TORPA-252960 format. One record per residue (C-alpha): residue number from 0; residue in three letters; chain; x, y, z. Coordinates in nm, 2 decimals, padded with zeros to 4 digits. Last residue first. Example, Ala and Ser with C-alpha at 12.3 -4.5 7.8 and 13.67 -1.06 7.14 Angstrom:
// residues 2
R; 1; SER; A; 01.37; -00.11; 00.71
R; 0; ALA; A; 01.23; -00.45; 00.78
// end
This chain:
// residues 173
R; 172; UNK; A; -06.95; -03.41; -01.76
R; 171; UNK; A; -06.85; -03.78; -01.82
R; 170; UNK; A; -06.75; -03.99; -01.51
R; 169; UNK; A; -06.66; -03.96; -01.15
R; 168; UNK; A; -06.81; -03.61; -01.12
R; 167; UNK; A; -07.06; -03.69; -00.85
R; 166; UNK; A; -07.35; -03.63; -01.08
R; 165; UNK; A; -07.20; -03.84; -01.36
R; 164; UNK; A; -07.13; -04.12; -01.12
R; 163; UNK; A; -07.49; -04.11; -01.00
R; 162; UNK; A; -07.63; -04.11; -01.35
R; 161; UNK; A; -07.78; -04.46; -01.36
R; 160; UNK; A; -07.86; -04.49; -00.99
R; 159; UNK; A; -07.98; -04.14; -00.94
R; 158; UNK; A; -08.19; -04.16; -01.26
R; 157; UNK; A; -08.34; -04.49; -01.15
R; 156; UNK; A; -08.42; -04.38; -00.79
R; 155; UNK; A; -08.65; -04.10; -00.89
R; 154; UNK; A; -08.57; -03.82; -00.65
R; 153; UNK; A; -08.72; -03.76; -00.31
R; 152; UNK; A; -08.60; -03.44; -00.15
R; 151; UNK; A; -08.31; -03.34; 00.07
R; 150; UNK; A; -08.02; -03.57; -00.01
R; 149; UNK; A; -08.06; -03.54; -00.39
R; 148; UNK; A; -08.12; -03.17; -00.34
R; 147; UNK; A; -07.76; -03.12; -00.21
R; 146; UNK; A; -07.61; -03.28; -00.52
R; 145; UNK; A; -07.85; -03.06; -00.73
R; 144; UNK; A; -07.72; -02.76; -00.55
R; 143; UNK; A; -07.36; -02.84; -00.64
R; 142; UNK; A; -07.46; -02.91; -01.00
R; 141; UNK; A; -07.62; -02.57; -01.01
R; 140; UNK; A; -07.99; -02.55; -01.05
R; 139; UNK; A; -08.23; -02.46; -01.33
R; 138; UNK; A; -08.59; -02.50; -01.23
R; 137; UNK; A; -08.90; -02.73; -01.26
R; 136; UNK; A; -09.25; -02.80; -01.14
R; 135; UNK; A; -09.54; -03.03; -01.22
R; 134; UNK; A; -09.40; -03.21; -01.52
R; 133; UNK; A; -09.56; -03.52; -01.69
R; 132; UNK; A; -09.92; -03.46; -01.79
R; 131; UNK; A; -09.85; -03.08; -01.83
R; 130; UNK; A; -09.56; -03.14; -02.08
R; 129; UNK; A; -09.34; -02.86; -01.97
R; 128; UNK; A; -09.20; -02.59; -02.20
R; 127; UNK; A; -08.85; -02.48; -02.12
R; 126; UNK; A; -08.73; -02.18; -02.32
R; 125; UNK; A; -08.40; -02.20; -02.50
R; 124; UNK; A; -08.05; -02.22; -02.35
R; 123; UNK; A; -07.99; -02.59; -02.42
R; 122; UNK; A; -07.67; -02.78; -02.36
R; 121; UNK; A; -07.72; -03.16; -02.40
R; 120; UNK; A; -07.67; -03.48; -02.21
R; 119; UNK; A; -07.74; -03.84; -02.29
R; 118; UNK; A; -07.81; -04.17; -02.12
R; 117; UNK; A; -07.93; -04.49; -02.28
R; 116; UNK; A; -08.08; -04.71; -02.01
R; 115; UNK; A; -08.16; -05.08; -02.03
R; 114; UNK; A; -08.48; -05.14; -01.83
R; 113; UNK; A; -08.66; -05.29; -01.53
R; 112; UNK; A; -08.93; -05.10; -01.36
R; 111; UNK; A; -09.14; -05.10; -01.04
R; 110; UNK; A; -08.99; -05.37; -00.82
R; 109; UNK; A; -08.64; -05.26; -00.91
R; 108; UNK; A; -08.41; -05.28; -01.21
R; 107; UNK; A; -08.16; -05.06; -01.39
R; 106; UNK; A; -07.90; -05.13; -01.65
R; 105; UNK; A; -07.65; -04.89; -01.79
R; 104; UNK; A; -07.55; -04.72; -02.12
R; 103; UNK; A; -07.33; -04.42; -02.18
R; 102; UNK; A; -07.31; -04.04; -02.15
R; 101; UNK; A; -07.40; -03.99; -02.52
R; 100; UNK; A; -07.40; -03.63; -02.64
R; 99; UNK; A; -07.73; -03.48; -02.77
R; 98; UNK; A; -07.72; -03.22; -03.04
R; 97; UNK; A; -07.96; -02.93; -03.00
R; 96; UNK; A; -08.26; -02.80; -03.20
R; 95; UNK; A; -08.52; -02.89; -02.94
R; 94; UNK; A; -08.59; -02.90; -02.56
R; 93; UNK; A; -08.97; -02.86; -02.50
R; 92; UNK; A; -08.94; -03.02; -02.16
R; 91; UNK; A; -09.12; -03.35; -02.17
R; 90; UNK; A; -09.21; -03.39; -02.53
R; 89; UNK; A; -08.89; -03.23; -02.66
R; 88; UNK; A; -08.66; -03.42; -02.43
R; 87; UNK; A; -08.86; -03.74; -02.50
R; 86; UNK; A; -08.84; -03.71; -02.88
R; 85; UNK; A; -08.46; -03.64; -02.88
R; 84; UNK; A; -08.40; -03.93; -02.64
R; 83; UNK; A; -08.62; -04.16; -02.86
R; 82; UNK; A; -08.42; -04.06; -03.17
R; 81; UNK; A; -08.09; -04.14; -02.99
R; 80; UNK; A; -08.23; -04.47; -02.86
R; 79; UNK; A; -08.35; -04.61; -03.20
R; 78; UNK; A; -08.73; -04.66; -03.23
R; 77; UNK; A; -08.87; -04.98; -03.38
R; 76; UNK; A; -09.11; -05.04; -03.08
R; 75; UNK; A; -09.12; -04.73; -02.86
R; 74; UNK; A; -08.84; -04.65; -02.63
R; 73; UNK; A; -08.96; -04.56; -02.28
R; 72; UNK; A; -08.89; -04.22; -02.13
R; 71; UNK; A; -08.67; -03.93; -02.07
R; 70; UNK; A; -08.59; -03.60; -01.91
R; 69; UNK; A; -08.32; -03.61; -01.65
R; 68; UNK; A; -08.27; -03.44; -01.32
R; 67; UNK; A; -08.58; -03.59; -01.16
R; 66; UNK; A; -08.79; -03.51; -00.86
R; 65; UNK; A; -09.07; -03.74; -00.73
R; 64; UNK; A; -09.44; -03.68; -00.76
R; 63; UNK; A; -09.51; -04.01; -00.93
R; 62; UNK; A; -09.23; -04.27; -00.93
R; 61; UNK; A; -09.38; -04.48; -01.22
R; 60; UNK; A; -09.72; -04.43; -01.37
R; 59; UNK; A; -09.71; -04.05; -01.35
R; 58; UNK; A; -10.03; -03.90; -01.20
R; 57; UNK; A; -09.86; -03.71; -00.92
R; 56; UNK; A; -09.67; -03.51; -01.18
R; 55; UNK; A; -09.29; -03.54; -01.19
R; 54; UNK; A; -09.08; -03.27; -01.03
R; 53; UNK; A; -08.81; -03.11; -01.24
R; 52; UNK; A; -08.44; -03.03; -01.24
R; 51; UNK; A; -08.27; -02.85; -01.53
R; 50; UNK; A; -07.90; -02.86; -01.47
R; 49; UNK; A; -07.68; -02.56; -01.45
R; 48; UNK; A; -07.35; -02.53; -01.65
R; 47; UNK; A; -07.39; -02.16; -01.74
R; 46; UNK; A; -07.45; -02.27; -02.10
R; 45; UNK; A; -07.76; -02.46; -01.99
R; 44; UNK; A; -07.78; -02.83; -01.90
R; 43; UNK; A; -08.04; -03.09; -01.99
R; 42; UNK; A; -07.96; -03.44; -01.86
R; 41; UNK; A; -08.13; -03.68; -02.10
R; 40; UNK; A; -08.24; -04.03; -01.99
R; 39; UNK; A; -08.36; -04.28; -02.23
R; 38; UNK; A; -08.55; -04.60; -02.18
R; 37; UNK; A; -08.53; -04.97; -02.28
R; 36; UNK; A; -08.74; -05.27; -02.19
R; 35; UNK; A; -08.75; -05.54; -01.94
R; 34; UNK; A; -09.10; -05.64; -01.84
R; 33; UNK; A; -09.23; -05.53; -01.51
R; 32; UNK; A; -09.55; -05.73; -01.55
R; 31; UNK; A; -09.80; -05.44; -01.50
R; 30; UNK; A; -09.56; -05.18; -01.65
R; 29; UNK; A; -09.47; -05.37; -01.97
R; 28; UNK; A; -09.84; -05.48; -02.00
R; 27; UNK; A; -09.96; -05.12; -01.99
R; 26; UNK; A; -09.69; -05.02; -02.24
R; 25; UNK; A; -09.82; -05.27; -02.49
R; 24; UNK; A; -09.57; -05.55; -02.57
R; 23; UNK; A; -09.31; -05.60; -02.84
R; 22; UNK; A; -09.06; -05.89; -02.90
R; 21; UNK; A; -08.76; -05.86; -03.12
R; 20; UNK; A; -08.53; -05.92; -02.83
R; 19; UNK; A; -08.39; -05.57; -02.84
R; 18; UNK; A; -08.04; -05.52; -02.70
R; 17; UNK; A; -07.90; -05.46; -02.35
R; 16; UNK; A; -07.76; -05.81; -02.32
R; 15; UNK; A; -08.01; -05.90; -02.05
R; 14; UNK; A; -08.28; -05.88; -02.32
R; 13; UNK; A; -08.49; -05.58; -02.43
R; 12; UNK; A; -08.86; -05.56; -02.51
R; 11; UNK; A; -08.98; -05.30; -02.76
R; 10; UNK; A; -09.28; -05.10; -02.65
R; 9; UNK; A; -09.60; -05.06; -02.84
R; 8; UNK; A; -09.82; -04.78; -02.70
R; 7; UNK; A; -10.14; -04.93; -02.57
R; 6; UNK; A; -10.13; -04.76; -02.23
R; 5; UNK; A; -09.99; -04.43; -02.38
R; 4; UNK; A; -10.31; -04.39; -02.59
R; 3; UNK; A; -10.26; -04.17; -02.90
R; 2; UNK; A; -09.91; -04.32; -02.98
R; 1; UNK; A; -09.64; -04.05; -02.99
R; 0; UNK; A; -09.50; -03.94; -03.33
// end
């Protein structure tokens, strides 16, 4: 269940080994101090093989207004990655009732965020329901079109970095 105030949401901190340190900090502190944490990324595909692409709202705390091809978010304290991915896919896009398949783990860091990523994919043919605080636009696109879009519009750099090999077909599909 999401914490009532996202800024005070307790976030598990992660070490360089990609595992929890046992320390917890409020989300606002994690963002302000760029503390290393964990996050999930879920590539949502339909049975036609298209990927759901969305544009983040202009009020997002990291990479506002940019496009993304993965739903996801920060792991809360005590949460396991798979459960966090299921929660985030539902909260952000309304995706539910499907099994997630692991795509792998990776590390990402820049001046805005530092985290250990747990990446997943799923096939979902149900209705997409945006979380209005997070999603401003979205559409199903082919993988070929998504590859073109990455060169045409601004995407969040972390998803592109973590899932770039997947997108170019050099890893899991």
